[in-house]
C-alpha positions as CSV (number, residue, x, y, z in Angstrom):
1,M,118.4,106.2,119.3
2,V,116.6,103.4,121.1
3,T,117.1,100.4,118.9
4,G,120.2,101.4,116.9
5,A,118.5,100.6,113.6
6,V,120.1,101.7,110.4
7,P,118.8,101.9,106.8
8,G,118.9,98.8,104.6
9,F,120.3,98.7,101.1
10,G,119.2,96.7,98.1
11,H,117.9,96.9,94.6
12,S,114.7,98.2,93.0
13,I,113.8,95.8,90.3
14,S,111.9,97.0,87.3
15,H,109.5,95.0,85.2
16,S,112.3,94.1,82.8
17,H,114.4,93.0,85.8
18,R,116.9,95.8,85.6
19,R,118.4,96.4,89.1
20,N,119.0,99.9,90.5
21,K,120.5,100.6,93.9
22,R,118.1,101.9,96.5
23,R,117.9,102.5,100.2
24,F,115.2,101.2,102.5
25,D,114.8,104.1,105.0
26,L,113.4,103.6,108.5
27,N,110.1,105.0,109.9
28,I,111.9,107.7,112.0
29,Q,109.9,110.0,114.2
30,S,111.0,112.8,116.5
31,K,109.1,112.4,119.8
32,R,109.2,114.3,123.1
33,Y,109.0,112.3,126.4
34,W,108.7,113.4,129.9
35,V,111.4,111.7,132.0
36,P,110.5,111.8,135.7
37,S,114.0,110.7,136.9
38,L,115.6,113.7,135.1
39,G,112.8,116.0,135.9
40,R,112.5,117.3,132.3
41,S,111.4,116.3,128.9
42,V,113.8,114.9,126.2
43,T,113.4,114.7,122.5
44,L,114.3,111.4,121.0
45,T,114.5,110.3,117.3
46,V,112.9,106.9,117.4
47,S,111.7,104.4,114.9
48,A,108.2,102.9,115.2
49,R,109.7,99.8,116.8
50,G,111.5,102.1,119.3
51,I,108.3,103.7,120.4
52,K,106.9,100.2,121.1
53,T,110.0,99.4,123.1
54,I,109.6,102.6,125.2
55,D,106.0,101.6,125.8
56,Q,107.0,98.1,127.1
57,R,110.2,98.9,129.1
58,G,109.3,102.4,130.3
59,I,111.0,105.7,129.4
60,D,113.3,105.7,132.6
61,A,114.9,102.4,131.7
62,V,115.3,103.3,128.0
63,V,116.9,106.7,128.9
64,R,119.2,105.0,131.4
65,A,120.4,102.6,128.7
66,I,120.9,105.4,126.2
67,R,123.0,107.4,128.7
68,A,125.0,104.3,129.6
69,R,126.1,104.2,125.9
70,G,127.5,107.7,126.3
71,V,124.8,109.6,124.3
72,R,124.1,113.0,125.7
73,L,120.4,113.9,126.0
């Protein structure tokens, strides 16, 4: 929800070099944050990079940006 990251796609390559389609999933966590500006807690699905972004920018700024995109929290 924070970074807008999506899964990547590619191939798994065996020892004989046969290629099979695979999907590189993200490290997605469901995390609850207390948002002082809203006066309540919100549950966000964030990647590990999203958690670091919240730590840097602050939860209020991140929630403001998410709501500006039109996502309901």
